[in-house]
Every structure is written in structure tokens, then in C-alpha cells.
Wavefront OBJ file of the C-alpha trace (Angstrom):
o trace
v -57.237 -85.741 8.594
v -57.409 -83.665 5.448
v -55.998 -85.271 2.331
v -52.592 -83.901 1.279
v -52.663 -81.133 -1.284
v -51.656 -81.856 -4.802
v -48.519 -80.016 -6.011
v -50.605 -77.898 -8.382
v -52.966 -76.898 -5.534
v -50.104 -75.851 -3.249
v -48.620 -73.760 -6.077
v -51.950 -71.994 -6.630
v -52.206 -71.184 -2.927
v -48.693 -69.789 -2.898
v -49.539 -67.544 -5.823
v -52.629 -66.048 -4.166
v -52.037 -62.382 -3.361
v -51.558 -61.580 0.311
v -54.009 -59.136 1.823
v -52.569 -55.866 3.103
v -52.746 -55.264 6.814
v -55.360 -52.631 7.721
v -53.797 -49.256 8.511
v -54.841 -45.677 9.050
v -51.536 -43.798 8.924
v -50.042 -45.438 5.810
v -52.996 -45.238 3.446
v -51.950 -44.749 -0.184
v -54.018 -42.244 -2.173
v -56.731 -42.244 0.469
v -57.920 -39.762 3.068
v -57.201 -40.116 6.766
v -59.595 -39.271 9.620
v -59.986 -35.542 10.221
v -58.879 -35.787 13.860
v -55.650 -37.511 12.839
v -55.086 -34.903 10.147
v -55.431 -32.018 12.631
v -53.181 -33.836 15.093
v -50.420 -34.295 12.525
v -50.678 -30.675 11.378
v -50.396 -29.506 14.992
v -47.306 -31.658 15.512
v -45.685 -30.221 12.373
v -45.871 -26.736 13.924
v -45.479 -27.410 17.637
v -42.537 -29.814 17.394
v -40.190 -27.334 15.627
v -41.250 -24.640 18.114
v -40.444 -26.965 20.994
v -37.028 -27.840 19.556
v -36.340 -24.148 18.947
v -37.287 -23.278 22.528
v -35.159 -26.078 23.979
v -32.155 -25.179 21.825
v -32.324 -21.444 22.492
v -32.853 -22.010 26.219
v -29.832 -24.308 26.400
v -27.682 -21.767 24.539
v -28.861 -18.935 26.791
v -27.938 -20.934 29.911
v -24.554 -22.089 28.603
v -21.587 -19.838 29.459
v -19.653 -20.980 26.367
v -22.424 -20.253 23.842
v -23.605 -16.955 22.429
v -27.384 -16.524 22.555
v -27.080 -13.901 19.812
v -27.057 -16.631 17.156
v -30.293 -18.300 18.292
v -32.704 -15.980 20.103
v -35.468 -17.475 22.210
v -39.075 -17.426 20.947
v -39.856 -14.803 23.599
v -37.163 -12.471 22.263
v -38.453 -12.922 18.717
v -41.991 -12.173 19.867
v -40.761 -9.009 21.598
v -38.948 -7.969 18.408
v -42.152 -8.546 16.430
v -44.146 -6.364 18.857
v -41.453 -3.667 18.718
v -41.504 -3.536 14.923
v -45.298 -3.670 14.847
v -45.809 -0.922 17.438
v -43.849 1.703 15.492
v -45.485 0.761 12.156
v -42.266 -0.448 10.570
v -43.469 -3.995 10.011
v -46.795 -3.003 8.474
v -45.014 -0.683 6.041
v -42.557 -3.383 5.014
v -45.334 -5.956 4.547
v -47.306 -3.535 2.355
v -44.323 -2.831 0.082
v -43.366 -6.499 -0.274
v -46.952 -7.574 -0.949
v -47.400 -4.868 -3.566
v -44.251 -5.941 -5.397
v -45.066 -9.648 -5.270
v -48.680 -9.313 -6.381
v -47.881 -6.812 -9.129
v -45.112 -8.892 -10.675
v -46.930 -12.185 -10.260
v -50.257 -10.980 -11.680
v -48.513 -9.345 -14.633
v -46.734 -12.623 -15.363
v -49.920 -14.683 -14.931
v -51.866 -12.468 -17.345
v -49.345 -13.329 -20.048
v -48.285 -16.845 -19.021
v -51.731 -18.473 -18.780
v -52.998 -17.598 -22.294
v -49.547 -18.221 -23.746
v -49.313 -21.623 -22.066
v -52.773 -22.584 -23.316
v -51.828 -21.639 -26.871
v -48.518 -23.508 -26.716
v -50.186 -26.606 -25.326
v -53.026 -26.517 -27.844
v -51.162 -25.681 -31.057
v -47.955 -27.468 -31.993
v -47.055 -24.579 -34.298
v -47.037 -22.062 -31.433
v -45.144 -24.533 -29.251
v -42.456 -25.044 -31.885
v -42.114 -21.286 -32.301
v -41.792 -20.331 -28.620
v -40.631 -23.350 -26.624
v -36.946 -23.187 -27.674
v -36.425 -19.565 -26.629
v -38.440 -20.027 -23.431
v -36.447 -23.145 -22.639
v -33.235 -21.134 -22.922
v -34.335 -18.073 -20.943
v -35.886 -20.030 -18.086
v -32.483 -21.440 -17.154
v -31.068 -17.947 -16.713
v -31.232 -17.083 -12.971
v -33.648 -14.209 -12.498
v -31.392 -12.427 -9.919
v -28.735 -12.191 -12.654
v -30.993 -9.648 -14.370
v -30.844 -7.262 -11.388
v -27.851 -5.217 -12.651
v -29.490 -4.733 -16.053
v -32.861 -3.857 -14.528
v -31.247 -1.260 -12.256
v -29.258 0.100 -15.202
v -32.373 0.406 -17.379
v -35.031 1.426 -14.827
v -33.157 2.827 -11.819
v -33.834 1.980 -8.169
v -37.609 2.456 -8.077
v -40.383 -0.116 -8.011
v -40.208 -1.057 -11.701
v -37.050 -3.228 -11.556
v -38.313 -5.142 -8.502
v -41.649 -5.892 -10.165
v -39.961 -6.846 -13.433
v -37.613 -9.197 -11.597
v -40.603 -11.112 -10.228
v -42.217 -10.980 -13.663
v -39.144 -12.507 -15.320
v -38.700 -15.128 -12.604
v -42.254 -16.495 -12.814
v -43.355 -15.894 -16.413
v -41.498 -18.736 -18.118
v -42.076 -21.403 -15.477
v -45.785 -20.571 -15.336
v -46.003 -20.741 -19.124
v -44.390 -24.172 -19.390
v -46.413 -25.611 -16.489
v -49.671 -24.475 -18.110
v -48.486 -25.878 -21.449
v -47.796 -29.258 -19.848
v -51.250 -29.257 -18.230
v -52.890 -28.964 -21.654
v -51.154 -32.185 -22.764
v -53.313 -34.173 -20.322
v -56.602 -33.089 -21.905
v -58.089 -36.301 -23.405
v -57.941 -36.289 -27.187
v -61.322 -38.049 -27.278
v -62.882 -35.060 -25.524
v -61.568 -32.676 -28.173
v -62.621 -34.927 -31.061
v -66.094 -35.337 -29.573
v -66.442 -31.561 -29.424
v -65.503 -31.319 -33.102
v -68.021 -34.065 -33.905
v -70.778 -32.074 -32.196
v -70.000 -29.036 -34.345
v -67.594 -27.218 -32.068
v -64.997 -24.861 -33.488
v -61.389 -24.277 -32.478
v -62.184 -21.269 -30.299
v -64.961 -23.190 -28.559
v -62.632 -26.123 -27.919
v -60.035 -23.749 -26.488
v -62.418 -21.788 -24.259
v -65.045 -24.369 -23.331
v -63.064 -27.624 -23.217
v -59.335 -27.076 -22.728
v -59.505 -24.051 -20.404
v -61.988 -25.544 -17.887
v -60.204 -28.915 -17.941
v -56.818 -27.377 -17.165
v -58.052 -24.775 -14.641
v -57.177 -26.875 -11.544
v -53.652 -27.425 -12.872
v -53.315 -23.709 -13.659
v -54.230 -22.791 -10.083
v -51.745 -25.351 -8.747
v -49.034 -23.901 -10.996
v -49.761 -20.441 -9.629
v -49.480 -21.782 -6.080
v -46.054 -23.206 -6.826
v -44.740 -20.101 -8.557
v -46.033 -17.744 -5.876
v -43.299 -19.116 -3.603
v -40.731 -18.211 -6.264
v -42.142 -14.675 -6.332
v -41.483 -14.277 -2.622
v -37.947 -15.566 -3.001
v -37.281 -13.049 -5.758
v -38.746 -10.041 -3.954
v -36.562 -10.728 -0.927
v -33.493 -10.897 -3.190
v -34.491 -7.653 -4.898
v -35.041 -5.876 -1.587
v -31.713 -7.085 -0.249
v -29.936 -5.472 -3.203
v -31.773 -2.221 -3.849
v -34.623 -1.100 -1.633
v -35.344 1.191 1.288
v -38.518 -0.611 2.402
v -39.726 -4.188 2.465
v -39.257 -7.338 4.502
v -36.049 -8.218 2.677
v -34.585 -4.805 3.460
v -35.653 -5.143 7.096
v -33.824 -8.477 7.332
v -30.737 -6.926 5.710
v -30.694 -4.054 8.211
v -31.152 -6.464 11.115
v -28.234 -8.569 9.862
v -26.020 -5.492 9.657
v -26.639 -4.661 13.321
v -26.669 -8.318 14.504
v -30.358 -8.191 15.494
v -31.056 -11.872 14.988
v -34.392 -11.607 16.790
v -35.625 -9.230 14.078
v -34.285 -11.562 11.375
v -36.297 -14.438 12.864
v -39.357 -12.199 13.169
v -39.090 -11.197 9.496
v -38.679 -14.784 8.338
v -41.690 -15.939 10.349
v -43.832 -13.110 8.948
v -42.849 -14.099 5.398
v -43.747 -17.718 6.135
v -47.140 -16.770 7.583
v -47.963 -14.538 4.624
v -46.996 -17.343 2.252
v -49.186 -19.787 4.153
v -52.140 -17.380 3.980
v -51.710 -16.939 0.221
v -51.445 -20.706 -0.248
v -54.690 -21.205 1.684
v -56.362 -18.596 -0.520
v -55.281 -20.520 -3.618
v -56.704 -23.719 -2.122
v -59.976 -21.920 -1.385
v -60.057 -20.615 -4.964
v -59.485 -24.143 -6.256
v -62.275 -25.516 -4.070
v -64.776 -22.831 -5.099
v -63.993 -22.598 -8.818
v -63.263 -26.260 -9.571
v -65.784 -28.233 -7.567
v -65.652 -31.068 -10.101
v -61.957 -31.543 -9.383
v -62.314 -31.862 -5.583
l 1 2 3 4 5 6 7 8 9 10 11 12 13 14 15 16 17 18 19 20 21 22 23 24 25 26 27 28 29 30 31 32 33 34 35 36 37 38 39 40 41 42 43 44 45 46 47 48 49 50 51 52 53 54 55 56 57 58 59 60 61 62 63 64 65 66 67 68 69 70 71 72 73 74 75 76 77 78 79 80 81 82 83 84 85 86 87 88 89 90 91 92 93 94 95 96 97 98 99 100 101 102 103 104 105 106 107 108 109 110 111 112 113 114 115 116 117 118 119 120 121 122 123 124 125 126 127 128 129 130 131 132 133 134 135 136 137 138 139 140 141 142 143 144 145 146 147 148 149 150 151 152 153 154 155 156 157 158 159 160 161 162 163 164 165 166 167 168 169 170 171 172 173 174 175 176 177 178 179 180 181 182 183 184 185 186 187 188 189 190 191 192 193 194 195 196 197 198 199 200 201 202 203 204 205 206 207 208 209 210 211 212 213 214 215 216 217 218 219 220 221 222 223 224 225 226 227 228 229 230 231 232 233 234 235 236 237 238 239 240 241 242 243 244 245 246 247 248 249 250 251 252 253 254 255 256 257 258 259 260 261 262 263 264 265 266 267 268 269 270 271 272 273 274 275 276 277 278 279 280 281 282 283 284 285
């Protein structure tokens, strides 16, 4: 028989940390096997499609339900082919993409340098942060009447709406990214003879580039939301206008087709941002 443990020994054993059970699915801040990753991504797409198909099929077979409110995937696919065959969908995609990219790029050209300056210099931050903090809480769609009043019904108000809706959020997100640059890194650069412009261009800008790309990814979704709102109000072309026309004539299959196209375009743009991050910021991967 083993001798009984002293009270102090039993207390030490009780205080020993328990080992975590090995797991693959619930890993914290760690990668999972590639096969499991692809499986989970497939489930995230196929499961909603399956539920949609089951729900729409049940509604179509029920005498008390109206299939108009939830078209089957086949009907949506047929609506997509119908819009694609006559060139309507391609035209709408081109107009919406042009508006989104124009407004977003115009905002990024201003927001990124402005955010870097506000994050780097407390004087610039004190000068601009209060007014930006006020304007960013104003809903961008609320500017639509003024934009139409000032610029008419052409492309300018739609592009400016996206510009207004993304400029201030992009600026503040870039400014916050600069705050995480280590102060020791900046002081070391000064010690080695670096100047302010060199610190800004060769230290702060490269360090914050991954965060800048992530901020652009986030705000690109806001750009798509705004262009759809703008096209619903005042447009003759675009995916938002196509959805509005379909709603007017109760063509729910075309509404679903338009929404899916918007989602696929957004996914493609998001993947392009991830590719840009992987190619331009290899040290951050």
C-alpha cells in the first residue's frame, strides 16, 4: 500500500491544471485540417439550399399555400437564364459594379491617407475626428434627396452616396489600425536616423497594410448595400432597380435571382481582397 498523502500534497495535486481533451473541431486560434475545412464550407452552402428546396417544394404541393412567396430553386434558375439570355442581367451587373467601384475607390483614395495621418499625428486627429465622428452617424441614404436635388438623377449622386457611406468608416478604421504600431518600432527608426516621412511611409504604412485591406473588405459590403438603396430610389438600370421592378410585378423568382447574383459578386470581390492580402502582405499570413 502507498502511504497516505499529506494534506499539503493533496492540495498541490488539486491545484494542478487539468489537461484539455484533444479536439479537432473546437481548436482555439488554430487551423483545422483542410478536408474538414472544405467539408464545413460545403455544408454552409448545401444545407441552406436543401432547406430552401424542401420548403419551396412543400409550399408548392400544399393547396393552402401560395408558391409565389417562395419559388423553388428551379424557378429561380429559370428566371436567371431568362434575364441572362436577353442581356438584361449583364447590363444591370455592369451598372451596379461601375457605381460600387467608382464610389468605393474614390473614398479609399481619400480615406487611407487621411486615416494614416490621423493615426500618426495627434494634431490631425484632434482637428478631424470630432466632425468625422458626427457625420459618420448620419445615415448615408438620408443624403439621397440632397444629392438628387444638387446633381439630378444621373450617375453622380449614386457614386457620391457610396462615397459618403464608406469614406468616414474607412478613415476611422485605418486610424485605429495605426494605433497598434509598436512605439518601440517608431523610436528605433528615429534612433537609426529616420525622418517623419520615412517613418510614415516605410514603417507605419507597411505595418498597417493588412488592416487597411481588411477594412476595405468590410466596407465593400456597405458599398453594395448603398448602391442597391440608390438604385431602388432613382435608377433605370442596375441590380437594385431590377429587384424593384420584379417586386412591382410580383416576380419573386427574379428577386431571388438578383439577390443571389449580388451575393456571388460580393463573394468574388471578398476572395479578391483575400488574394491581395496574401500576395502583398506575405509577412502577415
